[in-house]
C-alpha positions as CSV (number, residue, x, y, z in Angstrom):
1,M,-289.3,123.2,24.0
2,G,-290.3,127.5,24.0
3,D,-293.2,129.1,25.6
4,V,-296.0,127.1,23.9
5,A,-298.7,128.7,26.3
6,A,-297.9,132.4,24.7
7,A,-297.2,131.2,21.3
8,L,-301.0,129.9,21.0
9,A,-302.5,132.3,22.6
10,E,-300.6,134.8,19.7
11,W,-301.1,132.4,17.1
12,R,-305.1,132.3,18.0
13,A,-304.9,136.1,17.5
14,L,-303.6,136.1,14.2
15,L,-305.9,133.7,13.0
16,G,-308.5,133.3,15.0
17,E,-309.8,130.1,16.8
18,E,-310.6,127.7,13.2
19,G,-306.9,128.7,12.0
20,V,-305.3,127.0,14.9
21,R,-306.1,123.7,15.9
22,T,-305.8,121.8,18.9
23,D,-308.4,119.1,19.4
24,E,-307.9,115.2,19.4
25,A,-309.2,114.3,16.2
26,T,-307.4,116.8,14.0
27,L,-303.9,116.2,15.8
28,R,-304.5,112.2,15.0
29,R,-305.5,112.9,11.5
30,F,-302.0,115.0,11.0
31,A,-299.9,112.0,13.0
32,A,-301.4,109.4,10.6
33,S,-298.6,108.3,8.2
34,T,-297.9,105.1,5.8
35,S,-294.3,104.9,7.3
36,S,-293.1,102.9,10.4
37,W,-292.2,107.0,11.4
38,S,-295.2,108.9,13.2
39,T,-295.2,112.0,15.2
40,R,-297.7,114.0,17.4
41,P,-298.0,117.7,16.2
42,L,-298.6,120.7,19.1
43,A,-300.9,122.4,16.9
44,I,-302.2,122.7,13.5
45,L,-301.7,126.3,11.9
46,R,-303.8,127.2,9.1
47,P,-303.1,130.5,7.7
48,P,-305.1,132.4,4.9
49,D,-302.3,134.0,2.6
50,T,-298.5,134.8,3.2
51,A,-299.4,137.4,6.1
52,G,-300.7,135.0,8.2
53,V,-297.7,132.6,7.6
54,S,-295.0,135.7,8.3
55,G,-297.1,136.5,11.0
56,I,-297.1,132.5,12.3
57,A,-292.8,132.7,12.0
58,R,-292.5,135.6,14.2
59,I,-294.3,134.5,16.4
60,A,-292.6,131.3,16.9
61,T,-289.8,132.7,16.2
62,G,-290.4,135.3,19.5
63,R,-291.8,132.3,21.8
64,R,-289.1,129.6,20.3
65,V,-291.4,126.8,19.4
66,P,-290.8,124.7,16.6
67,L,-293.1,125.2,12.8
68,Y,-293.3,121.9,10.5
69,P,-294.6,123.6,6.9
70,V,-296.8,121.1,4.8
71,S,-298.2,122.2,1.8
72,A,-301.4,119.0,1.5
73,G,-299.6,116.5,3.7
74,R,-299.6,113.7,1.5
75,N,-295.5,113.3,1.1
76,W,-296.5,109.0,0.8
77,G,-293.9,107.1,2.1
78,Y,-291.8,109.7,3.1
79,G,-293.5,111.0,6.4
80,D,-296.9,112.4,4.9
81,A,-298.2,115.3,7.3
82,C,-295.7,114.8,10.1
83,A,-292.8,116.5,11.4
84,L,-289.7,115.1,12.8
85,A,-290.5,115.0,15.9
86,D,-293.6,115.4,18.4
87,G,-294.7,118.4,19.7
88,H,-294.3,120.5,16.5
89,A,-296.7,122.9,15.0
90,I,-297.7,122.2,11.6
91,V,-298.0,124.8,9.1
92,D,-301.1,123.6,7.1
93,L,-300.9,125.5,4.0
94,S,-303.5,123.5,1.9
95,G,-305.7,126.4,2.5
96,M,-303.2,128.8,0.5
97,N,-304.9,127.4,-3.1
98,R,-305.5,130.1,-5.1
99,I,-303.8,130.1,-8.7
100,L,-302.5,133.7,-8.7
101,E,-301.3,134.0,-12.4
102,V,-302.1,132.4,-15.6
103,D,-300.0,133.6,-19.0
104,A,-300.9,131.0,-21.7
105,E,-298.5,133.2,-24.4
106,L,-295.9,132.2,-22.5
107,A,-297.1,129.0,-20.9
108,Y,-296.4,129.7,-17.0
109,V,-298.8,129.4,-14.0
110,V,-298.4,131.1,-10.3
111,L,-299.5,129.2,-7.5
112,E,-300.1,129.0,-3.9
113,P,-298.6,126.0,-2.3
114,G,-302.2,124.3,-1.5
115,V,-303.1,124.4,-5.5
116,T,-303.6,120.5,-6.1
117,Q,-303.0,118.7,-9.5
118,R,-306.4,118.1,-9.6
119,Q,-307.3,121.7,-9.3
120,L,-304.8,122.8,-11.6
121,S,-305.8,120.6,-14.2
122,Q,-309.5,121.2,-14.0
123,Y,-308.3,125.3,-14.4
124,L,-306.7,124.8,-17.4
125,L,-309.7,122.5,-19.2
126,E,-312.2,124.6,-18.4
127,N,-310.4,127.6,-19.3
128,A,-309.8,125.9,-22.7
129,L,-305.6,126.9,-22.4
130,P,-303.8,124.8,-24.8
131,L,-301.6,123.7,-21.8
132,W,-300.8,120.7,-19.8
133,M,-299.6,120.3,-16.9
134,D,-296.7,117.4,-15.7
135,S,-298.2,115.0,-13.6
136,T,-297.1,112.7,-10.7
137,G,-298.9,109.1,-9.9
138,A,-299.5,110.6,-6.6
139,G,-303.0,111.1,-6.8
140,P,-305.2,114.2,-7.9
141,D,-305.3,115.6,-4.6
142,T,-301.4,116.3,-4.3
143,S,-299.7,119.5,-4.0
144,L,-297.7,120.1,-6.8
145,V,-295.7,122.9,-5.0
146,G,-295.2,120.5,-1.8
147,N,-293.6,118.1,-4.5
148,I,-291.7,120.3,-6.4
149,L,-290.0,121.4,-3.3
150,E,-289.1,117.6,-2.7
151,R,-287.6,118.0,-6.1
152,G,-290.3,115.3,-7.2
153,F,-290.5,114.2,-11.1
154,G,-293.3,113.3,-13.1
155,H,-294.4,112.3,-16.8
156,S,-294.0,114.6,-19.4
157,P,-291.3,116.4,-20.9
158,Y,-291.7,119.2,-18.5
159,G,-291.3,116.3,-15.5
160,N,-288.2,117.4,-14.5
161,R,-290.0,120.1,-12.1
162,F,-287.9,122.3,-10.1
163,Q,-285.9,122.9,-13.7
164,N,-289.4,124.6,-14.5
165,V,-290.1,126.8,-12.1
166,A,-289.2,130.7,-12.0
167,S,-289.4,132.8,-9.3
168,M,-290.5,132.0,-5.5
169,E,-292.2,133.9,-2.7
170,L,-291.1,132.7,0.5
171,V,-291.0,133.5,4.3
172,L,-288.1,133.6,6.5
173,A,-288.5,132.6,9.9
174,D,-287.8,136.3,11.5
175,G,-291.3,136.8,9.3
176,D,-289.4,138.6,6.2
177,V,-291.1,138.4,3.0
178,V,-288.7,137.1,-0.5
179,R,-289.0,137.1,-3.4
180,T,-286.6,135.2,-5.6
181,G,-284.9,135.8,-9.0
182,F,-286.2,138.9,-10.8
183,G,-289.2,138.9,-8.1
184,H,-287.5,140.7,-6.1
185,Y,-287.7,144.2,-8.5
186,P,-291.1,146.2,-8.4
187,A,-290.6,146.9,-11.9
188,A,-289.8,143.2,-12.8
189,L,-291.6,142.2,-15.9
190,N,-289.5,138.8,-16.7
191,Q,-289.4,137.1,-13.4
192,R,-291.4,134.2,-14.9
193,V,-289.6,133.6,-17.8
194,Y,-286.3,133.5,-16.2
195,P,-285.6,132.2,-13.5
196,Y,-282.0,133.0,-12.1
197,G,-282.6,136.5,-11.5
198,V,-279.3,139.0,-11.5
199,G,-276.4,137.9,-8.1
200,P,-276.7,134.4,-6.4
201,Y,-279.3,131.7,-7.3
202,V,-280.9,130.7,-4.5
203,D,-284.2,129.0,-4.9
204,G,-282.5,125.3,-4.4
205,L,-281.9,126.4,-0.9
206,F,-285.5,126.0,-0.5
207,T,-285.9,122.9,-2.0
208,Q,-285.6,120.1,0.4
209,S,-284.6,122.6,3.5
210,N,-286.0,123.8,6.2
211,M,-284.5,127.3,5.0
212,G,-287.8,129.4,4.7
213,I,-291.5,128.3,3.7
214,V,-292.1,128.8,0.0
215,T,-295.8,130.5,-0.5
216,S,-295.9,130.8,-4.1
217,L,-293.4,129.9,-7.2
218,G,-294.5,130.6,-11.0
219,L,-294.4,127.1,-12.6
220,W,-293.8,126.6,-16.6
221,L,-296.5,124.5,-18.3
222,M,-296.1,122.5,-21.6
223,P,-297.9,123.5,-24.9
224,Q,-300.1,120.9,-26.0
225,T,-298.8,119.0,-29.1
226,A,-300.6,118.1,-32.4
227,A,-299.6,114.3,-31.5
228,L,-299.3,112.1,-28.9
229,N,-298.4,108.6,-28.2
230,H,-298.2,106.0,-25.4
231,F,-295.6,103.3,-26.0
232,L,-294.9,99.6,-23.8
233,C,-291.6,98.1,-24.1
234,M,-291.8,94.7,-22.7
235,V,-289.1,92.0,-21.9
236,D,-290.0,88.4,-20.5
237,E,-286.3,88.1,-18.8
238,H,-285.0,89.6,-15.7
239,A,-281.4,90.2,-17.2
240,D,-283.0,91.2,-20.4
241,I,-283.8,94.7,-19.7
242,A,-280.3,95.4,-19.4
243,P,-279.4,95.8,-23.1
244,V,-282.8,98.0,-23.3
245,I,-281.9,100.8,-21.3
246,E,-278.4,100.8,-23.6
247,A,-280.9,100.9,-26.1
248,L,-282.8,103.9,-24.8
249,R,-280.2,106.4,-23.6
250,P,-278.7,107.5,-26.8
251,L,-282.3,108.4,-27.6
252,R,-282.5,110.1,-23.9
253,L,-279.5,112.2,-24.6
254,D,-280.1,112.8,-28.3
255,G,-283.7,114.4,-27.7
256,T,-285.6,111.9,-29.4
257,L,-286.9,110.7,-26.0
258,R,-288.1,114.1,-23.9
259,S,-290.7,112.4,-21.4
260,I,-289.7,110.6,-18.4
261,L,-289.5,107.0,-19.1
262,H,-290.3,104.4,-16.4
263,I,-289.0,101.0,-15.9
264,G,-291.1,99.0,-13.8
265,N,-290.8,95.6,-12.9
266,D,-293.8,93.0,-13.0
267,L,-294.4,93.5,-9.3
268,R,-294.8,97.0,-9.6
269,V,-297.5,96.4,-12.9
270,I,-299.4,93.4,-11.1
271,S,-299.6,95.8,-7.5
272,G,-301.3,98.5,-9.7
273,G,-304.1,96.3,-10.2
274,T,-304.7,93.8,-7.3
275,T,-303.4,93.8,-3.3
276,Y,-301.6,90.6,-2.0
277,P,-303.3,87.5,-3.1
278,R,-302.6,85.9,0.4
279,E,-305.5,83.2,0.2
280,L,-303.7,82.7,-3.1
281,A,-300.3,82.3,-1.8
282,G,-301.6,80.4,0.9
283,G,-300.1,82.4,3.8
284,R,-296.5,82.7,2.6
285,V,-294.8,85.7,2.3
286,P,-293.1,86.7,0.2
287,L,-294.7,86.1,-3.0
288,P,-293.9,82.6,-3.9
289,D,-292.6,82.5,-7.5
290,D,-294.9,79.9,-8.9
291,V,-297.9,82.6,-7.6
292,R,-295.7,85.4,-8.8
293,R,-295.8,83.7,-12.5
294,Q,-299.3,82.9,-12.2
295,L,-300.0,86.6,-11.8
296,R,-297.3,87.6,-14.5
297,A,-299.6,85.9,-16.9
298,A,-302.5,86.8,-15.8
299,A,-301.4,90.7,-16.5
300,G,-299.9,89.8,-19.7
301,V,-296.7,91.5,-18.3
302,G,-293.0,90.3,-18.3
303,A,-290.5,90.4,-15.8
304,W,-289.7,94.5,-16.8
305,T,-292.2,97.1,-18.6
306,V,-291.0,100.0,-20.2
307,S,-293.6,103.2,-20.6
308,G,-293.4,106.6,-22.1
309,A,-294.7,109.0,-24.4
310,L,-293.8,110.8,-27.6
311,Y,-295.0,114.3,-28.4
312,G,-294.4,116.9,-31.1
313,S,-296.0,117.1,-34.6
314,R,-297.5,113.8,-36.5
315,D,-294.1,113.8,-38.6
316,Q,-292.1,114.1,-35.1
317,V,-293.7,111.0,-33.4
318,A,-293.6,109.4,-36.8
319,I,-289.7,110.1,-36.8
320,A,-289.6,109.0,-33.1
321,R,-291.1,105.7,-33.2
322,R,-288.9,104.9,-36.5
323,A,-286.0,105.8,-34.1
324,L,-287.4,103.8,-31.4
325,R,-287.9,100.6,-33.4
326,R,-284.1,100.6,-34.6
327,A,-283.2,101.4,-31.6
328,L,-284.5,98.2,-29.7
329,A,-284.4,96.0,-32.8
330,G,-280.8,94.3,-31.7
331,T,-282.8,93.6,-27.9
332,R,-285.5,90.9,-26.5
333,A,-287.7,93.9,-26.1
334,T,-291.1,93.6,-27.7
335,I,-293.2,97.3,-28.9
336,Q,-296.3,98.6,-28.7
337,F,-297.2,102.0,-29.3
338,L,-301.0,103.6,-28.2
339,D,-303.2,105.9,-30.0
340,E,-306.4,106.9,-28.9
341,R,-307.9,105.5,-32.3
342,K,-306.4,101.6,-31.0
343,L,-307.2,102.6,-27.5
344,D,-311.2,103.0,-28.8
345,L,-311.0,99.5,-31.1
346,A,-309.3,97.6,-28.3
347,A,-312.5,98.6,-26.2
348,R,-315.1,97.5,-28.6
349,L,-313.2,94.3,-28.7
350,A,-313.0,94.0,-25.0
351,R,-317.0,94.7,-24.7
352,L,-317.5,92.2,-27.5
353,L,-315.3,89.6,-25.3
354,K,-317.1,90.4,-22.3
355,G,-317.1,87.7,-20.2
356,S,-314.6,85.8,-21.1
357,G,-310.8,85.7,-19.7
358,A,-309.2,87.6,-22.8
359,G,-312.5,90.1,-22.3
360,R,-311.5,91.0,-18.9
361,R,-307.3,91.1,-19.8
362,L,-308.3,93.5,-22.8
363,A,-310.4,95.8,-20.5
364,A,-308.4,96.1,-17.8
365,K,-305.6,97.4,-20.4
366,V,-307.7,99.7,-21.9
367,A,-308.4,101.2,-18.6
368,L,-304.5,101.7,-18.4
369,G,-304.1,102.9,-21.7
370,R,-306.2,105.3,-21.0
371,S,-305.0,106.7,-17.6
372,L,-301.7,106.5,-19.5
373,F,-303.1,109.3,-21.7
374,E,-304.6,111.0,-18.9
375,M,-301.5,111.4,-16.7
376,N,-299.4,111.9,-20.5
377,R,-301.8,115.4,-20.8
378,G,-301.4,116.0,-17.1
379,I,-305.0,114.9,-15.9
380,P,-303.9,113.5,-12.6
381,N,-305.3,109.8,-11.7
382,G,-305.3,108.0,-8.5
383,R,-305.4,104.7,-10.0
384,F,-301.3,104.6,-9.9
385,L,-301.9,104.4,-6.0
386,A,-303.1,101.2,-5.8
387,G,-299.8,100.1,-4.9
388,A,-299.7,101.7,-1.6
389,Y,-302.2,99.1,-0.5
390,W,-300.4,96.2,-1.6
391,R,-300.0,94.1,2.0
392,R,-303.2,96.2,3.6
393,R,-305.5,93.3,4.8
394,G,-308.8,95.3,4.0
395,G,-307.4,95.6,0.1
396,L,-308.7,98.8,-2.1
397,P,-311.0,100.9,-0.3
398,A,-314.7,100.4,-1.9
399,D,-314.7,103.7,-3.8
400,F,-311.1,103.4,-4.9
401,P,-309.2,105.6,-6.6
402,A,-312.0,108.3,-5.5
403,G,-311.1,110.1,-2.4
404,A,-307.8,108.1,-1.7
405,N,-305.2,108.9,1.4
406,P,-303.3,105.7,2.1
407,A,-301.9,107.3,5.6
408,L,-306.0,107.5,6.8
409,D,-306.2,104.3,4.9
410,N,-303.6,102.7,7.1
411,C,-301.5,101.7,4.5
412,G,-297.8,100.7,5.2
413,M,-295.5,101.8,2.6
414,Q,-291.6,103.5,3.1
415,W,-289.4,104.5,-0.4
416,V,-286.2,103.7,-0.8
417,S,-285.1,106.1,-3.9
418,P,-281.6,105.9,-5.3
419,V,-280.2,107.7,-7.9
420,L,-277.8,105.7,-10.3
421,P,-276.7,106.3,-13.5
422,M,-278.2,105.6,-17.0
423,R,-276.9,101.8,-17.1
424,G,-278.3,99.3,-17.6
425,A,-275.7,96.9,-15.3
426,D,-276.2,99.8,-12.5
427,L,-279.5,98.9,-12.7
428,L,-279.6,95.4,-12.2
429,R,-276.4,95.7,-9.7
430,V,-278.6,97.8,-7.4
431,H,-281.8,95.0,-8.0
432,A,-279.1,92.5,-7.1
433,L,-278.4,94.4,-4.1
434,A,-281.7,95.2,-3.2
435,E,-283.7,91.8,-3.9
436,P,-282.0,89.3,-1.0
437,I,-282.7,92.0,1.7
438,F,-286.3,92.4,0.5
439,R,-286.8,88.5,0.7
440,T,-284.8,87.9,4.2
441,H,-287.6,90.3,5.6
442,G,-290.5,88.6,4.0
443,F,-291.4,91.6,1.4
444,D,-292.0,91.4,-2.4
445,L,-289.6,94.1,-4.3
446,F,-292.0,96.4,-6.1
447,V,-289.6,98.7,-8.2
448,T,-289.8,101.6,-10.7
449,F,-286.7,103.6,-12.4
450,S,-287.4,106.3,-14.2
451,M,-284.9,108.2,-16.6
452,I,-285.2,111.0,-14.8
453,N,-283.2,113.3,-16.5
454,E,-280.5,112.5,-19.9
455,R,-278.4,110.4,-17.7
456,A,-279.8,109.2,-14.6
457,L,-282.9,106.7,-13.5
458,G,-284.3,107.6,-9.9
459,G,-285.4,104.3,-8.2
460,V,-287.9,103.8,-6.2
461,L,-288.1,100.5,-4.0
462,T,-291.3,100.0,-2.0
463,V,-291.3,98.2,1.1
464,A,-295.4,97.7,1.6
465,Y,-296.0,96.2,4.7
466,D,-299.3,95.6,6.7
467,Q,-299.9,98.2,9.3
468,E,-301.9,95.9,11.3
469,D,-299.5,93.3,11.7
470,P,-296.4,94.7,14.5
471,D,-294.1,92.1,13.7
472,E,-294.5,92.7,10.1
473,V,-294.1,96.4,10.6
474,A,-290.8,96.0,12.6
475,R,-289.3,93.7,9.6
476,A,-290.3,97.0,7.6
477,R,-288.1,98.8,9.7
478,R,-285.7,96.5,9.7
479,C,-286.0,96.0,5.7
480,Y,-285.8,99.6,4.9
481,G,-282.7,100.5,6.9
482,E,-280.7,97.4,5.5
483,V,-281.8,98.8,2.3
484,F,-281.0,102.4,2.6
485,D,-277.7,101.4,4.4
486,T,-276.9,99.4,1.7
487,M,-277.5,101.7,-1.2
488,M,-275.3,104.6,0.5
489,K,-272.5,102.5,1.0
490,A,-272.8,101.3,-2.7
491,G,-272.9,104.9,-4.1
492,Y,-276.3,104.6,-5.2
493,I,-276.9,108.2,-2.8
494,P,-281.0,109.1,-2.5
495,Y,-282.3,112.2,-4.9
496,R,-284.9,111.9,-1.4
497,V,-285.6,110.6,2.0
498,G,-287.9,109.8,4.7
499,L,-288.4,111.4,8.0
500,Q,-286.5,108.5,9.4
501,S,-283.3,108.9,7.2
502,M,-282.6,112.5,7.1
503,A,-279.4,112.3,9.9
504,D,-278.4,109.4,8.2
505,L,-277.5,111.7,5.4
506,D,-274.5,113.0,7.6
507,D,-271.9,110.6,8.8
508,G,-270.8,113.7,11.0
509,Q,-267.6,114.8,9.0
510,D,-269.3,115.6,6.2
511,S,-268.2,119.7,5.0
512,Y,-271.6,120.1,3.1
513,W,-273.9,119.4,5.7
514,R,-271.7,122.0,8.2
515,M,-271.9,124.6,5.3
516,V,-275.7,123.5,5.2
517,A,-275.7,124.3,9.2
518,R,-274.4,127.5,8.6
519,I,-276.7,128.9,6.3
520,K,-279.5,127.3,8.5
521,A,-278.2,129.5,11.5
522,A,-277.7,132.8,9.5
523,L,-281.7,132.6,8.1
524,D,-283.2,131.1,11.0
525,P,-281.0,131.0,14.4
526,A,-283.7,130.1,16.3
527,N,-284.6,126.7,14.8
528,V,-287.9,126.6,14.9
529,I,-288.4,126.5,11.0
530,A,-288.6,122.1,10.3
531,P,-285.7,121.6,12.6
532,G,-283.6,118.4,11.3
533,R,-285.3,118.8,7.8
534,Y,-282.4,117.7,5.4
535,A,-280.1,119.2,7.8
536,G,-277.6,116.9,8.7
537,R,-276.7,115.7,12.9
538,Q,-275.9,119.1,13.9
539,D,-279.3,120.7,12.9
540,S,-281.3,117.1,14.0
541,G,-283.1,117.8,16.5
542,T,-283.9,114.3,16.2
543,A,-281.8,110.8,16.7
544,S,-281.5,108.4,13.9
545,R,-283.5,105.6,13.0
546,D,-280.7,104.0,15.1
């Protein structure tokens, strides 16, 4: 550790007392985590603009004090707002929350890191702009830039979010401010419409890395379409999902299906509406098969549910519906198409059946349908955070989903996120590898596989646990580690990892990570920006989870 006292004094001179927080309550809030990995920060630094970030970085390099930048600190299941080790100064960019530019004609915006999904969505609605942003299920108060820099994905045809970035502004460790793409040419009129610029394309170096601190970026938005349908496709038996993947893949490859499809098992769907039924399960873990069947019947779901949306003109959507029906005709799937007219009719019927079991089930399905439609239009909805509360003894907060914060609500959640070829056999194999590990350690495997592009499935295997039970926390850590190692050895490398696994991405013999270390050494020779973050063992700054 470098000269902490001098760094803090210089940061206070730069940012003022309110911009440098070292009080216990603030430090404790930033140390809260859904993961079993939690670290305590040295201080919380709150720059107001890019010049403030530049000054912070210069001081950190000069005084050799490590920094850890976060956009909103809501990286649920992967580390939240924590650094890789104690004693790092968190650079909290949430106060840099300006929408810097909007071009409705060319359908793009320029955002700072603190802009949340809610903020951009409301801006588009309030200004009656004919544009939709892509939304994730991580909640309204999560950062768009933060998720993009983790290469996260959402729901719409623009759901592969990093593909829709054009030109970044970033700060290097020495305080130098760099604009990528064409952005470094003062006269450039094309920086937001063509991402690559001229010369080496470097933007990817600043995603899932510790090479610099991104302070703004251009993001393409989706023009609103005349028609939007949502569809739900269900199979009753576990193995029957494989033929469905085979049937849908050609439609994803040829562009009939443009949005990101999400394939969730029964527990993933059930966990979105309730928490672990401890009384019904009689204290048994994981969920007994008879209770699981009972919950599945009550929710009206099968073993797997595929969820997706169709966008375009009315004719295009109608053609896509017919193509889906034809493709699934040879499978055991049932498909249902939803539009707002059907949801309105179902809502009226649910009111007529009010008080009955059928009425309650229908009302729940209508609420889910409306949430899905909002997500498809880029209106974030916190209800999809419910799964984070699955094993929380206090259940869902009384005002859920308003203000939901799984880290501060003491939820336990870790995600293993393998990428696999878009084949039914691979989906079943990943599930078969993971399920006995979850069962051995006493956890329920709820899982989503998403068609994140035309050829790949992105899996999210959730280890949800009770943070208030020390034995369960220890079992969760072992379960996560075993699943992570199993996926790595089987060749299903994750697209994104939590803090506890970053060093484990490198076996110490990997020339790729050696190259990354050389680039890092050139850009940040003092190694002050997020030491160890997606950096391999040579730059880890911490031990692995082992």
